[in-house]
A tleap script that builds the chain and sets N, CA, C and O, in Angstrom:
source leaprc.protein.ff14SB
mol = sequence {
  NMET GLN THR ILE THR GLU ARG TYR GLY LYS
  LYS ARG SER THR ILE PHE PHE VAL CYS CYS
  PHE ALA ILE ILE GLY VAL LEU GLY PHE ILE
  LYS ILE ASN GLY ASP ASP GLY SER PRO ASP
  CYS ALA ARG HIE PHE ASP ALA MET PRO ASP
  THR THR VAL GLY GLY ARG ASN ALA ILE VAL
  ASN CYS MET GLU ALA VAL GLU LYS TRP CYS
  ALA SER SER HIE SER GLU ASP PRO VAL GLY
  CYS ALA ARG ASN VAL GLU ILE ASP GLY ASP
  ASP ARG ASN VAL GLY LYS CGLU
}
set mol.1.N position { -9.224 118.907 120.786 }
set mol.1.CA position { -8.007 118.563 120.067 }
set mol.1.C position { -7.843 117.044 120.033 }
set mol.1.O position { -7.945 116.363 121.053 }
set mol.2.N position { -7.594 116.553 118.860 }
set mol.2.CA position { -7.345 115.129 118.700 }
set mol.2.C position { -5.839 114.896 118.635 }
set mol.2.O position { -5.086 115.716 118.111 }
set mol.3.N position { -5.433 113.792 119.164 }
set mol.3.CA position { -4.036 113.414 119.020 }
set mol.3.C position { -3.858 112.779 117.647 }
set mol.3.O position { -4.834 112.450 116.973 }
set mol.4.N position { -2.632 112.615 117.251 }
set mol.4.CA position { -2.339 111.997 115.956 }
set mol.4.C position { -2.888 110.576 115.926 }
set mol.4.O position { -3.446 110.144 114.917 }
set mol.5.N position { -2.733 109.864 117.005 }
set mol.5.CA position { -3.204 108.476 117.068 }
set mol.5.C position { -4.719 108.416 116.955 }
set mol.5.O position { -5.246 107.544 116.265 }
set mol.6.N position { -5.431 109.322 117.616 }
set mol.6.CA position { -6.891 109.322 117.531 }
set mol.6.C position { -7.366 109.692 116.126 }
set mol.6.O position { -8.368 109.166 115.641 }
set mol.7.N position { -6.648 110.584 115.492 }
set mol.7.CA position { -7.085 111.056 114.172 }
set mol.7.C position { -6.797 110.051 113.071 }
set mol.7.O position { -7.666 109.792 112.238 }
set mol.8.N position { -5.599 109.477 113.042 }
set mol.8.CA position { -5.199 108.592 111.949 }
set mol.8.C position { -5.178 107.121 112.317 }
set mol.8.O position { -5.099 106.273 111.428 }
set mol.9.N position { -5.243 106.802 113.555 }
set mol.9.CA position { -5.194 105.419 113.996 }
set mol.9.C position { -3.796 105.021 114.427 }
set mol.9.O position { -2.798 105.589 113.984 }
set mol.10.N position { -3.756 104.038 115.295 }
set mol.10.CA position { -2.472 103.609 115.864 }
set mol.10.C position { -1.572 102.984 114.804 }
set mol.10.O position { -0.366 103.232 114.795 }
set mol.11.N position { -2.136 102.188 113.922 }
set mol.11.CA position { -1.341 101.492 112.899 }
set mol.11.C position { -0.698 102.493 111.931 }
set mol.11.O position { 0.497 102.399 111.650 }
set mol.12.N position { -1.477 103.440 111.425 }
set mol.12.CA position { -0.935 104.431 110.484 }
set mol.12.C position { 0.102 105.325 111.156 }
set mol.12.O position { 1.121 105.650 110.546 }
set mol.13.N position { -0.139 105.724 112.388 }
set mol.13.CA position { 0.815 106.564 113.106 }
set mol.13.C position { 2.133 105.830 113.325 }
set mol.13.O position { 3.208 106.406 113.156 }
set mol.14.N position { 2.044 104.566 113.700 }
set mol.14.CA position { 3.252 103.766 113.913 }
set mol.14.C position { 4.034 103.623 112.618 }
set mol.14.O position { 5.254 103.789 112.610 }
set mol.15.N position { 3.352 103.318 111.529 }
set mol.15.CA position { 4.024 103.175 110.232 }
set mol.15.C position { 4.685 104.480 109.823 }
set mol.15.O position { 5.810 104.470 109.322 }
set mol.16.N position { 4.004 105.605 110.029 }
set mol.16.CA position { 4.558 106.909 109.682 }
set mol.16.C position { 5.855 107.183 110.445 }
set mol.16.O position { 6.858 107.571 109.845 }
set mol.17.N position { 5.836 106.984 111.753 }
set mol.17.CA position { 7.024 107.274 112.554 }
set mol.17.C position { 8.165 106.302 112.273 }
set mol.17.O position { 9.328 106.704 112.295 }
set mol.18.N position { 7.864 105.056 112.015 }
set mol.18.CA position { 8.908 104.088 111.653 }
set mol.18.C position { 9.556 104.495 110.334 }
set mol.18.O position { 10.777 104.430 110.195 }
set mol.19.N position { 8.743 104.913 109.367 }
set mol.19.CA position { 9.288 105.358 108.085 }
set mol.19.C position { 10.158 106.603 108.251 }
set mol.19.O position { 11.208 106.719 107.618 }
set mol.20.N position { 9.725 107.529 109.096 }
set mol.20.CA position { 10.527 108.733 109.340 }
set mol.20.C position { 11.886 108.385 109.924 }
set mol.20.O position { 12.908 108.899 109.469 }
set mol.21.N position { 11.905 107.521 110.923 }
set mol.21.CA position { 13.176 107.119 111.523 }
set mol.21.C position { 14.044 106.348 110.534 }
set mol.21.O position { 15.266 106.501 110.541 }
set mol.22.N position { 13.442 105.531 109.693 }
set mol.22.CA position { 14.200 104.794 108.688 }
set mol.22.C position { 14.845 105.759 107.685 }
set mol.22.O position { 16.006 105.584 107.314 }
set mol.23.N position { 14.103 106.762 107.253 }
set mol.23.CA position { 14.648 107.734 106.305 }
set mol.23.C position { 15.781 108.524 106.941 }
set mol.23.O position { 16.813 108.748 106.308 }
set mol.24.N position { 15.599 108.945 108.177 }
set mol.24.CA position { 16.659 109.671 108.881 }
set mol.24.C position { 17.902 108.788 109.028 }
set mol.24.O position { 19.025 109.266 108.866 }
set mol.25.N position { 17.705 107.519 109.331 }
set mol.25.CA position { 18.828 106.591 109.452 }
set mol.25.C position { 19.565 106.406 108.138 }
set mol.25.O position { 20.796 106.385 108.118 }
set mol.26.N position { 18.837 106.274 107.048 }
set mol.26.CA position { 19.472 106.103 105.738 }
set mol.26.C position { 20.240 107.357 105.354 }
set mol.26.O position { 21.364 107.260 104.861 }
set mol.27.N position { 19.664 108.527 105.570 }
set mol.27.CA position { 20.361 109.773 105.258 }
set mol.27.C position { 21.617 109.943 106.118 }
set mol.27.O position { 22.645 110.414 105.631 }
set mol.28.N position { 21.533 109.563 107.382 }
set mol.28.CA position { 22.708 109.620 108.246 }
set mol.28.C position { 23.799 108.675 107.793 }
set mol.28.O position { 24.979 109.023 107.813 }
set mol.29.N position { 23.406 107.471 107.382 }
set mol.29.CA position { 24.386 106.495 106.888 }
set mol.29.C position { 25.068 107.012 105.629 }
set mol.29.O position { 26.281 106.867 105.475 }
set mol.30.N position { 24.299 107.612 104.731 }
set mol.30.CA position { 24.881 108.160 103.509 }
set mol.30.C position { 25.826 109.304 103.836 }
set mol.30.O position { 26.902 109.411 103.247 }
set mol.31.N position { 25.431 110.160 104.772 }
set mol.31.CA position { 26.276 111.292 105.161 }
set mol.31.C position { 27.591 110.823 105.785 }
set mol.31.O position { 28.653 111.376 105.499 }
set mol.32.N position { 27.515 109.808 106.632 }
set mol.32.CA position { 28.721 109.298 107.289 }
set mol.32.C position { 29.654 108.642 106.294 }
set mol.32.O position { 30.868 108.833 106.369 }
set mol.33.N position { 29.119 107.880 105.374 }
set mol.33.CA position { 29.950 107.120 104.437 }
set mol.33.C position { 30.268 107.886 103.166 }
set mol.33.O position { 31.010 107.384 102.322 }
set mol.34.N position { 29.734 109.078 103.006 }
set mol.34.CA position { 30.037 109.869 101.819 }
set mol.34.C position { 31.458 110.400 101.888 }
set mol.34.O position { 31.949 110.753 102.960 }
set mol.35.N position { 32.108 110.454 100.745 }
set mol.35.CA position { 33.491 110.920 100.707 }
set mol.35.C position { 33.527 112.280 100.031 }
set mol.35.O position { 34.219 112.464 99.030 }
set mol.36.N position { 32.789 113.227 100.575 }
set mol.36.CA position { 32.705 114.518 99.933 }
set mol.36.C position { 33.444 115.613 100.690 }
set mol.36.O position { 33.483 116.754 100.230 }
set mol.37.N position { 34.009 115.304 101.800 }
set mol.37.CA position { 34.684 116.323 102.597 }
set mol.37.C position { 36.147 116.006 102.803 }
set mol.37.O position { 36.657 114.981 102.352 }
set mol.38.N position { 36.796 116.899 103.484 }
set mol.38.CA position { 38.216 116.711 103.758 }
set mol.38.C position { 38.403 115.519 104.701 }
set mol.38.O position { 37.457 115.100 105.367 }
set mol.39.N position { 39.614 114.978 104.757 }
set mol.39.CA position { 39.871 113.840 105.646 }
set mol.39.C position { 39.538 114.167 107.104 }
set mol.39.O position { 39.751 115.288 107.566 }
set mol.40.N position { 39.020 113.183 107.809 }
set mol.40.CA position { 38.597 113.378 109.202 }
set mol.40.C position { 39.745 113.790 110.118 }
set mol.40.O position { 39.538 114.525 111.083 }
set mol.41.N position { 40.943 113.325 109.820 }
set mol.41.CA position { 42.065 113.649 110.699 }
set mol.41.C position { 42.349 115.143 110.728 }
set mol.41.O position { 42.909 115.640 111.705 }
set mol.42.N position { 41.972 115.875 109.671 }
set mol.42.CA position { 42.252 117.315 109.620 }
set mol.42.C position { 41.481 118.070 110.685 }
set mol.42.O position { 41.895 119.155 111.094 }
set mol.43.N position { 40.373 117.519 111.138 }
set mol.43.CA position { 39.576 118.188 112.166 }
set mol.43.C position { 40.193 118.037 113.554 }
set mol.43.O position { 39.747 118.673 114.509 }
set mol.44.N position { 41.209 117.203 113.661 }
set mol.44.CA position { 41.772 116.904 114.980 }
set mol.44.C position { 43.254 117.242 115.069 }
set mol.44.O position { 43.975 116.627 115.856 }
set mol.45.N position { 43.724 118.203 114.283 }
set mol.45.CA position { 45.137 118.582 114.343 }
set mol.45.C position { 45.525 119.050 115.741 }
set mol.45.O position { 46.607 118.714 116.223 }
set mol.46.N position { 44.671 119.811 116.393 }
set mol.46.CA position { 44.999 120.342 117.726 }
set mol.46.C position { 45.158 119.245 118.759 }
set mol.46.O position { 45.949 119.382 119.692 }
set mol.47.N position { 44.413 118.150 118.603 }
set mol.47.CA position { 44.443 117.084 119.597 }
set mol.47.C position { 45.550 116.074 119.339 }
set mol.47.O position { 45.797 115.203 120.173 }
set mol.48.N position { 46.218 116.178 118.199 }
set mol.48.CA position { 47.266 115.201 117.886 }
set mol.48.C position { 48.508 115.474 118.730 }
set mol.48.O position { 48.961 116.614 118.832 }
set mol.49.N position { 49.051 114.422 119.332 }
set mol.49.CA position { 50.279 114.620 120.098 }
set mol.49.C position { 51.461 114.832 119.150 }
set mol.49.O position { 51.641 114.066 118.203 }
set mol.50.N position { 52.254 115.854 119.397 }
set mol.50.CA position { 53.358 116.123 118.479 }
set mol.50.C position { 54.719 115.881 119.113 }
set mol.50.O position { 55.738 116.134 118.470 }
set mol.51.N position { 54.774 115.407 120.330 }
set mol.51.CA position { 56.055 115.238 121.000 }
set mol.51.C position { 56.627 113.846 120.804 }
set mol.51.O position { 57.825 113.637 120.993 }
set mol.52.N position { 55.787 112.893 120.429 }
set mol.52.CA position { 56.280 111.536 120.241 }
set mol.52.C position { 56.466 111.254 118.761 }
set mol.52.O position { 55.920 111.954 117.908 }
set mol.53.N position { 57.237 110.228 118.469 }
set mol.53.CA position { 57.455 109.839 117.078 }
set mol.53.C position { 56.132 109.435 116.444 }
set mol.53.O position { 55.866 109.786 115.295 }
set mol.54.N position { 55.302 108.703 117.175 }
set mol.54.CA position { 54.001 108.302 116.650 }
set mol.54.C position { 53.105 109.497 116.382 }
set mol.54.O position { 52.364 109.508 115.399 }
set mol.55.N position { 53.164 110.496 117.238 }
set mol.55.CA position { 52.376 111.703 117.038 }
set mol.55.C position { 52.813 112.478 115.812 }
set mol.55.O position { 51.986 112.975 115.048 }
set mol.56.N position { 54.127 112.576 115.632 }
set mol.56.CA position { 54.630 113.270 114.443 }
set mol.56.C position { 54.274 112.500 113.181 }
set mol.56.O position { 53.946 113.102 112.158 }
set mol.57.N position { 54.334 111.176 113.242 }
set mol.57.CA position { 53.952 110.366 112.084 }
set mol.57.C position { 52.473 110.530 111.756 }
set mol.57.O position { 52.098 110.567 110.584 }
set mol.58.N position { 51.635 110.629 112.777 }
set mol.58.CA position { 50.196 110.821 112.548 }
set mol.58.C position { 49.938 112.157 111.869 }
set mol.58.O position { 49.094 112.247 110.977 }
set mol.59.N position { 50.651 113.191 112.282 }
set mol.59.CA position { 50.481 114.508 111.669 }
set mol.59.C position { 50.942 114.491 110.217 }
set mol.59.O position { 50.265 115.037 109.346 }
set mol.60.N position { 52.080 113.874 109.954 }
set mol.60.CA position { 52.591 113.797 108.576 }
set mol.60.C position { 51.633 112.985 107.705 }
set mol.60.O position { 51.346 113.379 106.575 }
set mol.61.N position { 51.138 111.863 108.213 }
set mol.61.CA position { 50.200 111.053 107.439 }
set mol.61.C position { 48.924 111.837 107.139 }
set mol.61.O position { 48.374 111.740 106.041 }
set mol.62.N position { 48.465 112.595 108.097 }
set mol.62.CA position { 47.265 113.396 107.900 }
set mol.62.C position { 47.509 114.501 106.872 }
set mol.62.O position { 46.662 114.750 106.014 }
set mol.63.N position { 48.646 115.151 106.956 }
set mol.63.CA position { 48.958 116.200 105.985 }
set mol.63.C position { 49.046 115.635 104.575 }
set mol.63.O position { 48.612 116.287 103.624 }
set mol.64.N position { 49.601 114.432 104.420 }
set mol.64.CA position { 49.660 113.795 103.110 }
set mol.64.C position { 48.260 113.452 102.605 }
set mol.64.O position { 47.972 113.613 101.419 }
set mol.65.N position { 47.383 112.979 103.506 }
set mol.65.CA position { 46.007 112.670 103.113 }
set mol.65.C position { 45.274 113.935 102.682 }
set mol.65.O position { 44.508 113.911 101.719 }
set mol.66.N position { 45.503 115.035 103.388 }
set mol.66.CA position { 44.872 116.310 103.030 }
set mol.66.C position { 45.378 116.774 101.665 }
set mol.66.O position { 44.588 117.225 100.836 }
set mol.67.N position { 46.673 116.668 101.426 }
set mol.67.CA position { 47.234 117.096 100.142 }
set mol.67.C position { 46.690 116.261 98.987 }
set mol.67.O position { 46.391 116.801 97.923 }
set mol.68.N position { 46.558 114.953 99.184 }
set mol.68.CA position { 45.992 114.096 98.136 }
set mol.68.C position { 44.534 114.453 97.882 }
set mol.68.O position { 44.099 114.524 96.733 }
set mol.69.N position { 43.776 114.680 98.961 }
set mol.69.CA position { 42.373 115.018 98.799 }
set mol.69.C position { 42.221 116.360 98.086 }
set mol.69.O position { 41.365 116.504 97.213 }
set mol.70.N position { 43.036 117.333 98.448 }
set mol.70.CA position { 42.966 118.642 97.804 }
set mol.70.C position { 43.357 118.565 96.332 }
set mol.70.O position { 42.765 119.249 95.498 }
set mol.71.N position { 44.347 117.741 96.009 }
set mol.71.CA position { 44.757 117.601 94.611 }
set mol.71.C position { 43.642 117.017 93.757 }
set mol.71.O position { 43.497 117.390 92.593 }
set mol.72.N position { 42.857 116.112 94.312 }
set mol.72.CA position { 41.778 115.513 93.526 }
set mol.72.C position { 40.490 116.328 93.576 }
set mol.72.O position { 39.743 116.343 92.598 }
set mol.73.N position { 40.212 117.004 94.683 }
set mol.73.CA position { 38.945 117.718 94.843 }
set mol.73.C position { 39.022 119.187 94.437 }
set mol.73.O position { 38.036 119.745 93.956 }
set mol.74.N position { 40.163 119.811 94.621 }
set mol.74.CA position { 40.329 121.238 94.327 }
set mol.74.C position { 41.584 121.422 93.485 }
set mol.74.O position { 42.562 122.021 93.933 }
set mol.75.N position { 41.547 120.908 92.277 }
set mol.75.CA position { 42.728 120.946 91.417 }
set mol.75.C position { 43.100 122.361 90.981 }
set mol.75.O position { 44.222 122.586 90.527 }
set mol.76.N position { 42.179 123.321 91.111 }
set mol.76.CA position { 42.491 124.695 90.712 }
set mol.76.C position { 43.476 125.356 91.675 }
set mol.76.O position { 44.237 126.231 91.261 }
set mol.77.N position { 43.479 124.958 92.950 }
set mol.77.CA position { 44.397 125.532 93.934 }
set mol.77.C position { 44.653 124.523 95.056 }
set mol.77.O position { 44.173 124.710 96.173 }
set mol.78.N position { 45.406 123.454 94.769 }
set mol.78.CA position { 45.608 122.438 95.809 }
set mol.78.C position { 46.437 122.924 96.995 }
set mol.78.O position { 46.227 122.466 98.119 }
set mol.79.N position { 47.373 123.844 96.764 }
set mol.79.CA position { 48.204 124.345 97.866 }
set mol.79.C position { 47.362 125.208 98.806 }
set mol.79.O position { 47.447 125.058 100.025 }
set mol.80.N position { 46.563 126.095 98.258 }
set mol.80.CA position { 45.688 126.924 99.082 }
set mol.80.C position { 44.654 126.090 99.815 }
set mol.80.O position { 44.320 126.368 100.967 }
set mol.81.N position { 44.150 125.066 99.140 }
set mol.81.CA position { 43.191 124.160 99.771 }
set mol.81.C position { 43.825 123.465 100.965 }
set mol.81.O position { 43.240 123.429 102.048 }
set mol.82.N position { 45.020 122.914 100.775 }
set mol.82.CA position { 45.699 122.202 101.867 }
set mol.82.C position { 45.954 123.143 103.036 }
set mol.82.O position { 45.799 122.748 104.192 }
set mol.83.N position { 46.342 124.376 102.753 }
set mol.83.CA position { 46.598 125.353 103.820 }
set mol.83.C position { 45.309 125.647 104.587 }
set mol.83.O position { 45.313 125.669 105.818 }
set mol.84.N position { 44.203 125.872 103.865 }
set mol.84.CA position { 42.930 126.152 104.534 }
set mol.84.C position { 42.442 124.976 105.359 }
set mol.84.O position { 41.962 125.160 106.478 }
set mol.85.N position { 42.560 123.776 104.823 }
set mol.85.CA position { 42.088 122.592 105.541 }
set mol.85.C position { 42.935 122.357 106.788 }
set mol.85.O position { 42.403 121.995 107.838 }
set mol.86.N position { 44.240 122.559 106.684 }
set mol.86.CA position { 45.102 122.349 107.843 }
set mol.86.C position { 44.865 123.408 108.919 }
set mol.86.O position { 45.062 123.131 110.102 }
set mol.87.N position { 44.448 124.610 108.534 }
set mol.87.CA position { 44.174 125.658 109.516 }
set mol.87.C position { 42.791 125.479 110.133 }
set mol.87.O position { 42.645 125.496 111.356 }
set mol.88.N position { 41.768 125.307 109.279 }
set mol.88.CA position { 40.382 125.265 109.742 }
set mol.88.C position { 39.884 123.877 110.085 }
set mol.88.O position { 38.957 123.737 110.882 }
set mol.89.N position { 40.479 122.848 109.502 }
set mol.89.CA position { 40.005 121.492 109.732 }
set mol.89.C position { 38.932 121.052 108.746 }
set mol.89.O position { 38.479 119.909 108.794 }
set mol.90.N position { 38.526 121.942 107.858 }
set mol.90.CA position { 37.553 121.566 106.826 }
set mol.90.C position { 37.768 122.452 105.604 }
set mol.90.O position { 38.664 123.296 105.576 }
set mol.91.N position { 36.922 122.239 104.589 }
set mol.91.CA position { 37.130 122.934 103.332 }
set mol.91.C position { 36.102 124.033 103.080 }
set mol.91.O position { 35.871 124.390 101.924 }
set mol.92.N position { 35.485 124.576 104.110 }
set mol.92.CA position { 34.474 125.611 103.927 }
set mol.92.C position { 35.053 126.887 103.334 }
set mol.92.O position { 34.359 127.578 102.589 }
set mol.93.N position { 36.294 127.218 103.641 }
set mol.93.CA position { 36.883 128.483 103.173 }
set mol.93.C position { 37.760 128.333 101.949 }
set mol.93.O position { 38.440 129.283 101.562 }
set mol.94.N position { 37.762 127.172 101.335 }
set mol.94.CA position { 38.580 126.954 100.151 }
set mol.94.C position { 38.003 127.768 99.002 }
set mol.94.O position { 36.810 127.687 98.707 }
set mol.95.N position { 38.859 128.554 98.356 }
set mol.95.CA position { 38.443 129.348 97.218 }
set mol.95.C position { 37.844 130.692 97.584 }
set mol.95.O position { 37.479 131.457 96.691 }
set mol.96.N position { 37.729 131.006 98.866 }
set mol.96.CA position { 37.199 132.301 99.288 }
set mol.96.C position { 38.344 133.228 99.649 }
set mol.96.O position { 39.379 132.788 100.148 }
set mol.97.N position { 38.159 134.466 99.402 }
set mol.97.CA position { 39.197 135.463 99.718 }
set mol.97.C position { 38.932 136.083 101.065 }
set mol.97.O position { 39.692 136.944 101.509 }
savepdb mol mol.pdb
quit
C-alpha cells in the first residue's frame, strides 16, 4: 500500500489539501454570511431573559425581526411563518401541515 504522499508526491498532496481547506473555508464563509434563513435571535428564545426590561425588549425586537423576515421571505403566509419560527426557532416547518 502506498500512501498519498508516496503516490502523488509531497508537493501535489500539500496543494490538494490546501485547496480542500480553502474551499471548505469559502463555503463556510458564504453559509455564515448568507441571509437565507430566519433571524438568529429566533433560535434563542428560550435563553432570553424575560424578567427584566432589557430581556423583554430583546424578545420584542426579535419578534419584530422575525415578522419582517417572514413578510419578505414568505409573503403567502407571514403570520403562520412568524408563528412557526417563534415556536421552532427556524423556518423548516413553514408551509407544512
